[in-house]
C-alpha positions, 0 to 999 in steps of 0.5 A: 408385472403389468407395468413391465408387460406394458413397457415391453409391448410399447418398446416393441411397437416403437421399434417395429414402427421404425422398421423400414420396408425394403425392395428388390432391384433386378438389373439385366443387360442383353447386349453384352458384346462377348462372353469374356470376363464378367460384368461388374454391377454397382448400386450407388448413392450420390456419395459413392457414384464415380468414386469406386465401389457402390453400396451394393456390388455384384460380379455377374457371369455372362451367358450368351451375351446376357447378365442379370443381377438382383440386389435384395433388401434395398431401402427406398431412396435415390440411387444409380446403377453403373455397370462395366464389362470387365473383359480382362477381369482386372476389376477396373475400367481400362482406358485408352491413352486419351482417357476414353474407355476401352471396355463397355459400360452402362448405367441406369436411365441409359443416357447418351453421353459425350463426357463423364457421367453424372449422378443426375444422368443416372439417378432413379427413385426406388419405391417398389420392387423394380426390374431395369434393363441397361444397354451397353 
């Protein structure tokens, strides 16, 4: 009986020691051009960046040109946030015939770009609860 109790205690201790702390990431935008549609927000790893949906995704309603989204239970790591003001609610970025975006977008670090974004432009380390403001 003592051996069984010892094995259970050691097993639980091992499992709990491997559990990883998680954090909360809050993303806000306060310069949405209008209240049409929604803002799509994606939390990405390098593997998902610019390839569709992120590892966590949200669809935010716009109120007076502002949105806020909170991602909970995010494990520490390197991420990038991408946002799209989906004015016509078609769940994709609309493009001009020349390939230029017709809808506003933004990403973590607020880089000023003259071409497609890269993960390196937008990446950040999540090591604590974080609040981030992104501009369109």
